[in-house]
MOPAC internal coordinates of N, CA, C and O (Angstrom, degrees):
PM7 1SCF
backbone

  N    0.0000 0     0.00 0     0.00 0    0    0    0
  C    1.4442 1     0.00 0     0.00 0    1    0    0
  C    1.5349 1   109.54 1     0.00 0    2    1    0
  O    1.2310 1   121.09 1   -46.21 1    3    2    1
  N    1.3002 1   115.52 1   133.79 1    3    2    1
  C    1.4583 1   120.61 1   178.58 1    5    3    2
  C    1.5241 1   110.38 1   -75.38 1    6    5    3
  O    1.2310 1   121.49 1   -35.58 1    7    6    5
  N    1.3397 1   114.76 1   144.42 1    7    6    5
  C    1.4645 1   120.41 1   178.07 1    9    7    6
  C    1.5162 1   109.06 1  -111.94 1   10    9    7
  O    1.2310 1   120.83 1   -39.98 1   11   10    9
  N    1.3094 1   116.01 1   140.02 1   11   10    9
  C    1.4642 1   120.20 1   175.18 1   13   11   10
  C    1.5286 1   108.86 1   -74.49 1   14   13   11
  O    1.2310 1   120.99 1   -15.66 1   15   14   13
  N    1.3081 1   115.72 1   164.34 1   15   14   13
  C    1.4637 1   120.16 1   176.89 1   17   15   14
  C    1.5291 1   109.49 1   -59.44 1   18   17   15
  O    1.2310 1   120.45 1   138.76 1   19   18   17
  N    1.3186 1   116.74 1   -41.24 1   19   18   17
  C    1.4637 1   120.13 1   179.87 1   21   19   18
  C    1.5263 1   110.94 1   -61.01 1   22   21   19
  O    1.2310 1   120.18 1   139.42 1   23   22   21
  N    1.3302 1   117.27 1   -40.58 1   23   22   21
  C    1.4698 1   120.62 1   177.65 1   25   23   22
  C    1.5230 1   110.94 1   -65.10 1   26   25   23
  O    1.2310 1   120.59 1   140.29 1   27   26   25
  N    1.3377 1   116.48 1   -39.71 1   27   26   25
  C    1.4690 1   119.75 1   177.82 1   29   27   26
  C    1.5201 1   111.00 1   -63.04 1   30   29   27
  O    1.2310 1   120.53 1   135.41 1   31   30   29
  N    1.3133 1   116.60 1   -44.59 1   31   30   29
  C    1.4670 1   120.99 1  -179.91 1   33   31   30
  C    1.5296 1   110.05 1   -61.82 1   34   33   31
  O    1.2310 1   120.27 1   136.27 1   35   34   33
  N    1.3183 1   117.09 1   -43.73 1   35   34   33
  C    1.4662 1   120.59 1  -179.97 1   37   35   34
  C    1.5235 1   111.88 1   -65.69 1   38   37   35
  O    1.2310 1   120.25 1   153.37 1   39   38   37
  N    1.3365 1   117.13 1   -26.63 1   39   38   37
  C    1.4642 1   121.11 1  -178.01 1   41   39   38
  C    1.5290 1   113.31 1   -90.36 1   42   41   39
  O    1.2310 1   119.88 1  -179.52 1   43   42   41
  N    1.3347 1   117.84 1     0.48 1   43   42   41
  C    1.4620 1   119.69 1  -179.84 1   45   43   42
  C    1.5223 1   110.12 1   -61.46 1   46   45   43
  O    1.2310 1   120.67 1   -34.64 1   47   46   45
  N    1.3215 1   116.33 1   145.36 1   47   46   45
  C    1.4653 1   119.50 1   178.77 1   49   47   46
  C    1.5313 1   111.36 1   -59.64 1   50   49   47
  O    1.2310 1   120.98 1   -29.80 1   51   50   49
  N    1.3082 1   115.73 1   150.20 1   51   50   49
  C    1.4627 1   121.26 1  -179.18 1   53   51   50
  C    1.5216 1   112.67 1   -62.79 1   54   53   51
  O    1.2310 1   119.85 1   157.64 1   55   54   53
  N    1.3379 1   117.90 1   -22.36 1   55   54   53
  C    1.4666 1   118.93 1  -177.85 1   57   55   54
  C    1.5253 1   113.11 1   -73.63 1   58   57   55
  O    1.2310 1   119.98 1   173.22 1   59   58   57
  N    1.3313 1   117.64 1    -6.78 1   59   58   57
  C    1.4611 1   119.56 1   174.86 1   61   59   58
  C    1.5321 1   106.90 1   -75.16 1   62   61   59
  O    1.2310 1   121.39 1   -70.61 1   63   62   61
  N    1.3141 1   114.94 1   109.39 1   63   62   61
  C    1.4688 1   121.27 1  -176.83 1   65   63   62
  C    1.5213 1   109.57 1   -80.55 1   66   65   63
  O    1.2310 1   120.68 1   -42.83 1   67   66   65
  N    1.3245 1   116.30 1   137.17 1   67   66   65
  C    1.4577 1   121.84 1  -179.24 1   69   67   66
  C    1.5277 1   109.12 1  -127.31 1   70   69   67
  O    1.2310 1   120.74 1   -44.37 1   71   70   69
  N    1.3315 1   116.18 1   135.63 1   71   70   69
  C    1.4651 1   121.34 1   176.90 1   73   71   70
  C    1.5226 1   109.51 1  -139.70 1   74   73   71
  O    1.2310 1   121.04 1   -14.68 1   75   74   73
  N    1.3188 1   115.61 1   165.32 1   75   74   73
  C    1.4639 1   121.27 1   174.30 1   77   75   74
  C    1.5300 1   109.27 1   -78.44 1   78   77   75
  O    1.2310 1   121.00 1   -12.85 1   79   78   77
  N    1.3110 1   115.69 1   167.15 1   79   78   77
  C    1.4635 1   120.46 1   177.86 1   81   79   78
  C    1.5252 1   111.19 1   -62.01 1   82   81   79
  O    1.2310 1   120.20 1   138.49 1   83   82   81
  N    1.3221 1   117.22 1   -41.51 1   83   82   81
  C    1.4684 1   120.39 1   179.98 1   85   83   82
  C    1.5254 1   111.18 1   -63.26 1   86   85   83
  O    1.2310 1   120.40 1   138.10 1   87   86   85
  N    1.3329 1   116.83 1   -41.90 1   87   86   85
  C    1.4679 1   120.15 1   177.75 1   89   87   86
  C    1.5266 1   110.72 1   -63.41 1   90   89   87
  O    1.2310 1   120.63 1   137.10 1   91   90   89
  N    1.3296 1   116.40 1   -42.90 1   91   90   89
  C    1.4682 1   120.46 1  -179.75 1   93   91   90
  C    1.5221 1   111.11 1   -62.70 1   94   93   91
  O    1.2310 1   120.04 1   135.36 1   95   94   93
  N    1.3217 1   117.53 1   -44.64 1   95   94   93
  C    1.4666 1   120.80 1  -179.59 1   97   95   94
  C    1.5265 1   110.89 1   -59.72 1   98   97   95
  O    1.2310 1   120.37 1   136.77 1   99   98   97
  N    1.3200 1   116.90 1   -43.23 1   99   98   97
  C    1.4704 1   120.62 1   179.19 1  101   99   98
  C    1.5226 1   111.07 1   -65.79 1  102  101   99
  O    1.2310 1   120.30 1   137.41 1  103  102  101
  N    1.3241 1   117.03 1   -42.59 1  103  102  101
  C    1.4642 1   120.39 1  -179.34 1  105  103  102
  C    1.5253 1   111.39 1   -65.48 1  106  105  103
  O    1.2310 1   120.26 1   135.38 1  107  106  105
  N    1.3295 1   117.11 1   -44.62 1  107  106  105
  C    1.4668 1   120.89 1  -178.87 1  109  107  106
  C    1.5226 1   110.47 1   -60.45 1  110  109  107
  O    1.2310 1   120.55 1   142.80 1  111  110  109
  N    1.3077 1   116.55 1   -37.20 1  111  110  109
  C    1.4631 1   120.65 1   178.16 1  113  111  110
  C    1.5315 1   111.16 1   -61.43 1  114  113  111
  O    1.2310 1   120.30 1   147.91 1  115  114  113
  N    1.3144 1   117.04 1   -32.09 1  115  114  113
  C    1.4643 1   121.88 1  -176.34 1  117  115  114
  C    1.5227 1   115.27 1   -96.66 1  118  117  115
  O    1.2310 1   119.60 1   154.08 1  119  118  117
  N    1.3326 1   118.36 1   -25.92 1  119  118  117
  C    1.4647 1   119.02 1  -172.01 1  121  119  118
  C    1.5279 1   115.14 1  -116.14 1  122  121  119
  O    1.2310 1   119.71 1  -169.17 1  123  122  121
  N    1.3214 1   118.15 1    10.83 1  123  122  121
  C    1.4674 1   121.87 1   179.61 1  125  123  122
  C    1.5233 1   111.74 1    59.38 1  126  125  123
  O    1.2310 1   120.61 1  -149.16 1  127  126  125
  N    1.3127 1   116.44 1    30.84 1  127  126  125
  C    1.4608 1   120.97 1   178.64 1  129  127  126
  C    1.5178 1   111.83 1   -69.74 1  130  129  127
  O    1.2310 1   121.52 1   -15.07 1  131  130  129
  N    1.3171 1   114.69 1   164.93 1  131  130  129
  C    1.4572 1   122.66 1  -178.98 1  133  131  130
  C    1.5260 1   108.83 1  -112.02 1  134  133  131
  O    1.2310 1   120.62 1   -49.93 1  135  134  133
  N    1.3242 1   116.42 1   130.07 1  135  134  133
  C    1.4583 1   122.25 1   176.09 1  137  135  134
  C    1.5255 1   108.16 1   -93.96 1  138  137  135
  O    1.2310 1   120.46 1   -54.12 1  139  138  137
  N    1.3274 1   116.72 1   125.88 1  139  138  137
  C    1.4626 1   122.06 1  -179.43 1  141  139  138
  C    1.5246 1   108.67 1  -120.60 1  142  141  139
  O    1.2310 1   121.07 1   -55.74 1  143  142  141
  N    1.3300 1   115.56 1   124.26 1  143  142  141
  C    1.4632 1   123.24 1   177.80 1  145  143  142
  C    1.5262 1   107.51 1   -93.36 1  146  145  143
  O    1.2310 1   119.94 1   -65.80 1  147  146  145
  N    1.3428 1   117.73 1   114.20 1  147  146  145
  C    1.4631 1   120.87 1  -177.14 1  149  147  146
  C    1.5271 1   112.53 1   -97.87 1  150  149  147
  O    1.2310 1   120.09 1  -168.54 1  151  150  149
  N    1.3332 1   117.43 1    11.46 1  151  150  149
  C    1.4671 1   120.13 1   177.27 1  153  151  150
  C    1.5252 1   110.35 1   -71.77 1  154  153  151
  O    1.2310 1   120.82 1   -13.51 1  155  154  153
  N    1.3186 1   116.03 1   166.49 1  155  154  153
  C    1.4604 1   121.71 1   175.97 1  157  155  154
  C    1.5299 1   109.11 1   -68.57 1  158  157  155
  O    1.2310 1   119.94 1   -26.93 1  159  158  157
  N    1.3485 1   117.71 1   153.07 1  159  158  157
  C    1.4700 1   120.47 1  -178.04 1  161  159  158
  C    1.5304 1   113.77 1   -53.82 1  162  161  159
  O    1.2310 1   119.92 1   141.58 1  163  162  161
  N    1.3250 1   117.75 1   -38.42 1  163  162  161
  C    1.4668 1   119.36 1  -179.84 1  165  163  162
  C    1.5305 1   111.31 1   -64.97 1  166  165  163
  O    1.2310 1   120.22 1   144.38 1  167  166  165
  N    1.3190 1   117.18 1   -35.62 1  167  166  165
  C    1.4660 1   120.92 1   177.13 1  169  167  166
  C    1.5228 1   110.89 1   -69.11 1  170  169  167
  O    1.2310 1   120.77 1   136.13 1  171  170  169
  N    1.3249 1   116.14 1   -43.87 1  171  170  169
  C    1.4661 1   120.75 1  -179.42 1  173  171  170
  C    1.5177 1   111.25 1   -64.48 1  174  173  171
  O    1.2310 1   120.47 1   142.59 1  175  174  173
  N    1.3301 1   116.72 1   -37.41 1  175  174  173
  C    1.4611 1   120.56 1   179.73 1  177  175  174
  C    1.5270 1   110.83 1   -66.63 1  178  177  175
  O    1.2310 1   120.75 1   146.27 1  179  178  177
  N    1.3146 1   116.18 1   -33.73 1  179  178  177
  C    1.4609 1   121.36 1  -178.88 1  181  179  178
  C    1.5309 1   112.12 1   -68.70 1  182  181  179
  O    1.2310 1   120.57 1   139.71 1  183  182  181
  N    1.3264 1   116.51 1   -40.29 1  183  182  181
  C    1.4658 1   121.48 1  -178.64 1  185  183  182
  C    1.5215 1   107.64 1  -142.84 1  186  185  183
  O    1.2310 1   120.73 1   -87.82 1  187  186  185
  N    1.3386 1   116.20 1    92.18 1  187  186  185
  C    1.4572 1   121.80 1  -177.74 1  189  187  186
  C    1.5202 1   110.29 1   -80.20 1  190  189  187
  O    1.2310 1   121.35 1   -43.86 1  191  190  189
  N    1.3284 1   115.03 1   136.14 1  191  190  189
  C    1.4631 1   121.40 1   176.50 1  193  191  190
  C    1.5255 1   107.32 1  -111.29 1  194  193  191
  O    1.2310 1   120.44 1   -61.75 1  195  194  193
  N    1.3170 1   116.77 1   118.25 1  195  194  193
  C    1.4642 1   120.76 1   177.73 1  197  195  194
  C    1.5186 1   108.61 1   -94.48 1  198  197  195
  O    1.2310 1   118.52 1   -40.62 1  199  198  197
  N    1.2755 1   120.42 1   139.38 1  199  198  197
  C    1.4642 1   132.11 1    11.21 1  201  199  198
  C    1.5317 1   113.41 1  -104.49 1  202  201  199
  O    1.2310 1   119.66 1  -136.08 1  203  202  201
  N    1.3140 1   118.25 1    43.92 1  203  202  201
  C    1.4685 1   121.36 1  -172.69 1  205  203  202
  C    1.5247 1   113.57 1   -71.25 1  206  205  203
  O    1.2310 1   121.60 1   -37.54 1  207  206  205
  N    1.3270 1   114.55 1   142.46 1  207  206  205
  C    1.4556 1   121.92 1   165.40 1  209  207  206
  C    1.5197 1   105.52 1   -82.87 1  210  209  207
  O    1.2310 1   120.13 1   -46.81 1  211  210  209
  N    1.3238 1   117.35 1   133.19 1  211  210  209
  C    1.4621 1   120.40 1   179.93 1  213  211  210
  C    1.5230 1   108.25 1   -94.52 1  214  213  211
  O    1.2310 1   121.08 1   -69.52 1  215  214  213
  N    1.3335 1   115.53 1   110.48 1  215  214  213
  C    1.4638 1   122.32 1   177.75 1  217  215  214
  C    1.5286 1   106.37 1  -133.98 1  218  217  215
  O    1.2310 1   120.00 1   -83.64 1  219  218  217
  N    1.3377 1   117.61 1    96.36 1  219  218  217
  C    1.4635 1   120.04 1  -177.40 1  221  219  218
  C    1.5288 1   112.52 1   -55.67 1  222  221  219
  O    1.2310 1   121.24 1   -31.18 1  223  222  221
  N    1.3004 1   115.24 1   148.82 1  223  222  221
  C    1.4650 1   122.67 1  -177.52 1  225  223  222
  C    1.5274 1   112.15 1   -51.56 1  226  225  223
  O    1.2310 1   120.02 1   142.49 1  227  226  225
  N    1.3218 1   117.56 1   -37.51 1  227  226  225
  C    1.4596 1   121.23 1  -177.16 1  229  227  226
  C    1.5195 1   114.93 1   -63.92 1  230  229  227
  O    1.2310 1   120.12 1   156.57 1  231  230  229
  N    1.3348 1   117.38 1   -23.43 1  231  230  229
  C    1.4721 1   120.38 1  -179.94 1  233  231  230
  C    1.5260 1   111.64 1  -123.87 1  234  233  231
  O    1.2310 1   120.73 1  -161.70 1  235  234  233
  N    1.3117 1   116.21 1    18.30 1  235  234  233
  C    1.4643 1   121.69 1  -174.48 1  237  235  234
  C    1.5217 1   112.88 1   -56.53 1  238  237  235
  O    1.2310 1   120.24 1   130.73 1  239  238  237
  N    1.3206 1   117.15 1   -49.27 1  239  238  237
  C    1.4607 1   120.24 1  -175.67 1  241  239  238
  C    1.5257 1   111.42 1   -61.54 1  242  241  239
  O    1.2310 1   120.07 1   133.46 1  243  242  241
  N    1.3279 1   117.46 1   -46.54 1  243  242  241
  C    1.4701 1   120.95 1  -178.15 1  245  243  242
  C    1.5233 1   111.96 1   -65.30 1  246  245  243
  O    1.2310 1   120.34 1   130.24 1  247  246  245
  N    1.3174 1   116.95 1   -49.76 1  247  246  245
  C    1.4644 1   120.80 1  -175.24 1  249  247  246
  C    1.5260 1   112.71 1   -71.02 1  250  249  247
  O    1.2310 1   120.11 1   145.90 1  251  250  249
  N    1.3126 1   117.40 1   -34.10 1  251  250  249
  C    1.4615 1   119.45 1   178.83 1  253  251  250
  C    1.5222 1   109.80 1   -65.21 1  254  253  251
  O    1.2310 1   120.50 1   137.76 1  255  254  253
  N    1.3288 1   116.65 1   -42.24 1  255  254  253
  C    1.4690 1   120.28 1   177.10 1  257  255  254
  C    1.5242 1   111.61 1   -60.53 1  258  257  255
  O    1.2310 1   120.34 1   142.01 1  259  258  257
  N    1.3345 1   116.96 1   -37.99 1  259  258  257
  C    1.4692 1   121.14 1   179.11 1  261  259  258
  C    1.5269 1   111.45 1   -67.61 1  262  261  259
  O    1.2310 1   120.25 1   136.43 1  263  262  261
  N    1.3189 1   117.12 1   -43.57 1  263  262  261
  C    1.4667 1   121.18 1  -171.48 1  265  263  262
  C    1.5259 1   114.55 1   -88.07 1  266  265  263
  O    1.2310 1   120.02 1   148.17 1  267  266  265
  N    1.3253 1   117.57 1   -31.83 1  267  266  265
  C    1.4643 1   120.89 1  -172.23 1  269  267  266
  C    1.5233 1   109.93 1  -126.93 1  270  269  267
  O    1.2310 1   121.12 1   -81.33 1  271  270  269
  N    1.3241 1   115.47 1    98.67 1  271  270  269
  C    1.4695 1   121.92 1  -175.77 1  273  271  270
  C    1.5233 1   113.35 1   -84.41 1  274  273  271
  O    1.2310 1   120.03 1   158.03 1  275  274  273
  N    1.3283 1   117.56 1   -21.97 1  275  274  273
  C    1.4620 1   121.45 1  -177.90 1  277  275  274
  C    1.5305 1   109.39 1   -83.28 1  278  277  275
  O    1.2310 1   119.54 1   -68.47 1  279  278  277
  N    1.3300 1   118.48 1   111.53 1  279  278  277
  C    1.4675 1   120.23 1  -177.36 1  281  279  278
  C    1.5277 1   113.72 1   -68.59 1  282  281  279
  O    1.2310 1   120.06 1   167.22 1  283  282  281
  N    1.3356 1   117.50 1   -12.78 1  283  282  281
  C    1.4638 1   121.10 1  -178.40 1  285  283  282
  C    1.5293 1   113.59 1   -99.18 1  286  285  283
  O    1.2310 1   120.18 1   175.23 1  287  286  285
  N    1.3271 1   117.26 1    -4.77 1  287  286  285
  C    1.4658 1   119.73 1  -179.78 1  289  287  286
  C    1.5298 1   109.81 1   -66.39 1  290  289  287
  O    1.2310 1   119.75 1   -44.15 1  291  290  289
  N    1.3116 1   118.07 1   135.85 1  291  290  289
  C    1.4652 1   120.02 1   179.50 1  293  291  290
  C    1.5316 1   111.45 1   -65.77 1  294  293  291
  O    1.2310 1   120.73 1   -56.39 1  295  294  293
  N    1.3170 1   116.21 1   123.61 1  295  294  293
  C    1.4582 1   123.16 1   177.77 1  297  295  294
  C    1.5235 1   108.43 1  -118.23 1  298  297  295
  O    1.2310 1   120.63 1   -49.96 1  299  298  297
  N    1.3292 1   116.41 1   130.04 1  299  298  297
  C    1.4607 1   122.83 1   179.99 1  301  299  298
  C    1.5221 1   107.86 1  -119.28 1  302  301  299
  O    1.2310 1   120.16 1   -60.84 1  303  302  301
  N    1.3111 1   117.30 1   119.16 1  303  302  301
  C    1.4537 1   121.89 1  -178.78 1  305  303  302
  C    1.5207 1   110.28 1  -101.91 1  306  305  303
  O    1.2310 1   121.18 1   -41.16 1  307  306  305
  N    1.3368 1   115.34 1   138.84 1  307  306  305
  C    1.4622 1   119.30 1   173.93 1  309  307  306
  C    1.5149 1   109.89 1  -136.88 1  310  309  307
  O    1.2310 1   121.50 1   -23.81 1  311  310  309
  N    1.3313 1   114.74 1   156.19 1  311  310  309
  C    1.4597 1   122.38 1   173.89 1  313  311  310
  C    1.5298 1   106.18 1  -140.20 1  314  313  311
  O    1.2310 1   119.83 1    30.03 1  315  314  313
  N    1.3174 1   117.92 1  -149.97 1  315  314  313
  C    1.4606 1   119.85 1  -179.20 1  317  315  314
  C    1.5245 1   113.03 1   -86.74 1  318  317  315
  O    1.2310 1   120.43 1   156.97 1  319  318  317
  N    1.3435 1   116.78 1   -23.03 1  319  318  317
  C    1.4674 1   119.28 1  -175.62 1  321  319  318
  C    1.5239 1   114.60 1  -138.69 1  322  321  319
  O    1.2310 1   119.81 1   169.01 1  323  322  321
  N    1.3222 1   117.98 1   -10.99 1  323  322  321
  C    1.4587 1   121.61 1  -178.38 1  325  323  322
  C    1.5140 1   114.28 1   106.13 1  326  325  323
  O    1.2310 1   119.73 1   163.36 1  327  326  325
  N    1.3257 1   118.13 1   -16.64 1  327  326  325
  C    1.4680 1   120.97 1  -176.93 1  329  327  326
  C    1.5219 1   111.30 1   -68.67 1  330  329  327
  O    1.2310 1   120.10 1   124.07 1  331  330  329
  N    1.3259 1   117.41 1   -55.93 1  331  330  329
  C    1.4762 1   119.88 1  -179.76 1  333  331  330
  C    1.5206 1   111.21 1   -63.86 1  334  333  331
  O    1.2310 1   120.33 1   146.90 1  335  334  333
  N    1.3263 1   116.97 1   -33.10 1  335  334  333
  C    1.4688 1   120.06 1   177.49 1  337  335  334
  C    1.5241 1   110.54 1   -61.98 1  338  337  335
  O    1.2310 1   120.25 1   137.56 1  339  338  337
  N    1.3188 1   117.13 1   -42.44 1  339  338  337
  C    1.4665 1   120.30 1   179.58 1  341  339  338
  C    1.5259 1   111.74 1   -67.67 1  342  341  339
  O    1.2310 1   120.32 1   137.30 1  343  342  341
  N    1.3276 1   116.99 1   -42.70 1  343  342  341
  C    1.4662 1   119.82 1   178.66 1  345  343  342
  C    1.5276 1   110.53 1   -65.73 1  346  345  343
  O    1.2310 1   120.39 1   140.48 1  347  346  345
  N    1.3181 1   116.86 1   -39.52 1  347  346  345
  C    1.4629 1   120.65 1   176.74 1  349  347  346
  C    1.5156 1   111.97 1   -65.42 1  350  349  347
  O    1.2310 1   120.38 1   139.55 1  351  350  349
  N    1.3172 1   116.88 1   -40.45 1  351  350  349
  C    1.4670 1   120.86 1   178.39 1  353  351  350
  C    1.5212 1   110.28 1   -60.87 1  354  353  351
  O    1.2310 1   120.63 1   139.12 1  355  354  353
  N    1.3168 1   116.39 1   -40.88 1  355  354  353
  C    1.4695 1   120.20 1   177.99 1  357  355  354
  C    1.5293 1   110.67 1   -58.38 1  358  357  355
  O    1.2310 1   120.41 1   136.32 1  359  358  357
  N    1.3250 1   116.83 1   -43.68 1  359  358  357
  C    1.4600 1   120.48 1  -179.53 1  361  359  358
  C    1.5262 1   111.76 1   -65.43 1  362  361  359
  O    1.2310 1   120.11 1   137.71 1  363  362  361
  N    1.3208 1   117.39 1   -42.29 1  363  362  361
  C    1.4677 1   119.85 1  -179.75 1  365  363  362
  C    1.5272 1   111.53 1   -66.25 1  366  365  363
  O    1.2310 1   120.04 1   142.38 1  367  366  365
  N    1.3130 1   117.53 1   -37.62 1  367  366  365
  C    1.4710 1   120.55 1   175.34 1  369  367  366
  C    1.5287 1   109.39 1   -63.30 1  370  369  367
  O    1.2310 1   120.38 1   136.93 1  371  370  369
  N    1.3299 1   116.89 1   -43.07 1  371  370  369
  C    1.4696 1   120.75 1   177.71 1  373  371  370
  C    1.5242 1   111.65 1   -60.32 1  374  373  371
  O    1.2310 1   120.48 1   149.06 1  375  374  373
  N    1.3376 1   116.69 1   -30.94 1  375  374  373
  C    1.4672 1   120.99 1   179.96 1  377  375  374
  C    1.5241 1   112.55 1   -77.66 1  378  377  375
  O    1.2310 1   119.91 1   164.63 1  379  378  377
  N    1.3260 1   117.78 1   -15.37 1  379  378  377
  C    1.4562 1   120.12 1   178.93 1  381  379  378
  C    1.5109 1   115.46 1   117.39 1  382  381  379
  O    1.2310 1   119.72 1   177.76 1  383  382  381
  N    1.3315 1   118.13 1    -2.24 1  383  382  381
  C    1.4635 1   119.68 1   174.74 1  385  383  382
  C    1.5255 1   107.95 1   -69.41 1  386  385  383
  O    1.2310 1   120.59 1   -44.93 1  387  386  385
  N    1.3288 1   116.47 1   135.07 1  387  386  385
  C    1.4645 1   120.33 1  -171.24 1  389  387  386
  C    1.5244 1   114.60 1  -105.14 1  390  389  387
  O    1.2310 1   120.19 1   171.41 1  391  390  389
  N    1.3391 1   117.24 1    -8.59 1  391  390  389
  C    1.4592 1   119.86 1  -173.36 1  393  391  390
  C    1.5290 1   109.27 1  -133.48 1  394  393  391
  O    1.2310 1   120.96 1  -116.08 1  395  394  393
  N    1.3253 1   115.77 1    63.92 1  395  394  393
  C    1.4641 1   122.28 1  -174.81 1  397  395  394
  C    1.5246 1   109.02 1  -110.28 1  398  397  395
  O    1.2310 1   121.30 1   -44.40 1  399  398  397
  N    1.3278 1   115.13 1   135.60 1  399  398  397
  C    1.4625 1   121.14 1  -179.54 1  401  399  398
  C    1.5185 1   109.36 1  -132.28 1  402  401  399
  O    1.2310 1   120.60 1   -43.52 1  403  402  401
  N    1.3269 1   116.46 1   136.48 1  403  402  401
  C    1.4626 1   122.09 1   174.34 1  405  403  402
  C    1.5247 1   108.56 1   -98.91 1  406  405  403
  O    1.2310 1   121.07 1   -49.67 1  407  406  405
  N    1.3172 1   115.55 1   130.33 1  407  406  405
  C    1.4647 1   120.77 1   174.70 1  409  407  406
  C    1.5264 1   106.59 1   -87.44 1  410  409  407
  O    1.2310 1   120.57 1   -59.87 1  411  410  409
  N    1.3179 1   116.51 1   120.13 1  411  410  409
  C    1.4644 1   120.48 1  -172.97 1  413  411  410
  C    1.5307 1   112.94 1  -105.14 1  414  413  411
  O    1.2310 1   120.54 1  -153.56 1  415  414  413
  N    1.3082 1   116.58 1    26.44 1  415  414  413
  C    1.4642 1   122.18 1   175.82 1  417  415  414
  C    1.5235 1   109.33 1   -95.77 1  418  417  415
  O    1.2310 1   120.79 1   -17.24 1  419  418  417
  N    1.3332 1   116.09 1   162.76 1  419  418  417
  C    1.4598 1   118.91 1   175.19 1  421  419  418
  C    1.5300 1   109.82 1   -79.79 1  422  421  419
  O    1.2310 1   121.13 1    -9.54 1  423  422  421
  N    1.3251 1   115.45 1   170.46 1  423  422  421
  C    1.4652 1   120.55 1  -172.54 1  425  423  422
  C    1.5316 1   111.61 1   -63.67 1  426  425  423
  O    1.2310 1   120.13 1   148.04 1  427  426  425
  N    1.3134 1   117.35 1   -31.96 1  427  426  425
  C    1.4677 1   119.93 1   178.81 1  429  427  426
  C    1.5342 1   110.54 1   -64.52 1  430  429  427
  O    1.2310 1   120.18 1   137.01 1  431  430  429
  N    1.3197 1   117.26 1   -42.99 1  431  430  429
  C    1.4691 1   121.26 1   178.48 1  433  431  430
  C    1.5268 1   110.98 1   -67.59 1  434  433  431
  O    1.2310 1   120.41 1   144.44 1  435  434  433
  N    1.3242 1   116.83 1   -35.56 1  435  434  433
  C    1.4695 1   120.70 1   178.38 1  437  435  434
  C    1.5253 1   109.46 1   -66.06 1  438  437  435
  O    1.2310 1   120.76 1   134.78 1  439  438  437
  N    1.3300 1   116.15 1   -45.22 1  439  438  437
  C    1.4679 1   121.27 1   177.00 1  441  439  438
  C    1.5303 1   109.99 1   -57.83 1  442  441  439
  O    1.2310 1   120.38 1   134.95 1  443  442  441
  N    1.3093 1   116.88 1   -45.05 1  443  442  441
  C    1.4679 1   121.68 1  -179.09 1  445  443  442
  C    1.5283 1   111.41 1   -63.26 1  446  445  443
  O    1.2310 1   120.22 1   139.95 1  447  446  445
  N    1.3311 1   117.18 1   -40.05 1  447  446  445
  C    1.4648 1   120.92 1  -176.96 1  449  447  446
  C    1.5242 1   112.88 1   -73.38 1  450  449  447
  O    1.2310 1   120.39 1   141.94 1  451  450  449
  N    1.3347 1   116.86 1   -38.06 1  451  450  449
  C    1.4618 1   120.05 1  -174.22 1  453  451  450
  C    1.5253 1   113.64 1  -100.50 1  454  453  451
  O    1.2310 1   119.63 1   148.80 1  455  454  453
  N    1.3203 1   118.32 1   -31.20 1  455  454  453
  C    1.4626 1   122.46 1  -178.30 1  457  455  454
  C    1.5279 1   109.91 1  -134.73 1  458  457  455
  O    1.2310 1   119.80 1  -114.09 1  459  458  457
  N    1.3237 1   117.99 1    65.91 1  459  458  457
  C    1.4678 1   120.31 1  -173.55 1  461  459  458
  C    1.5261 1   114.54 1   -64.81 1  462  461  459
  O    1.2310 1   119.59 1   159.01 1  463  462  461
  N    1.3279 1   118.39 1   -20.99 1  463  462  461
  C    1.4678 1   120.67 1  -178.46 1  465  463  462
  C    1.5219 1   112.20 1   -75.08 1  466  465  463
  O    1.2310 1   120.14 1   159.41 1  467  466  465
  N    1.3104 1   117.34 1   -20.59 1  467  466  465
  C    1.4767 1   119.88 1  -174.33 1  469  467  466
  C    1.5033 1   112.47 1   -88.62 1  470  469  467
  O    1.2310 1   120.10 1   180.00 1  471  470  469

């Protein structure tokens, strides 16, 4: 039986941590966390969020392993609405990353939290 995206999100394990954009911005300032933008390149080019690393969802597992070797480093994933961030967070936890957080705010709130001047 096929599952909708909403059903997949609801079935995510409880260990997938979710925070708002404002919470993520405050935490990253204090814990040296890494912000990862999992949107497609065309989306990221349209509205860039600094200081995010751009790693599209389709290559997230490969590129994250290349760039971030410490499985305990705080990683914060964002997309345009929180859906891809949550699915990506699930994959990184499955790979062995222990400190992964999905930002579940929309792109406007993320922009406001990380780049309020723009």
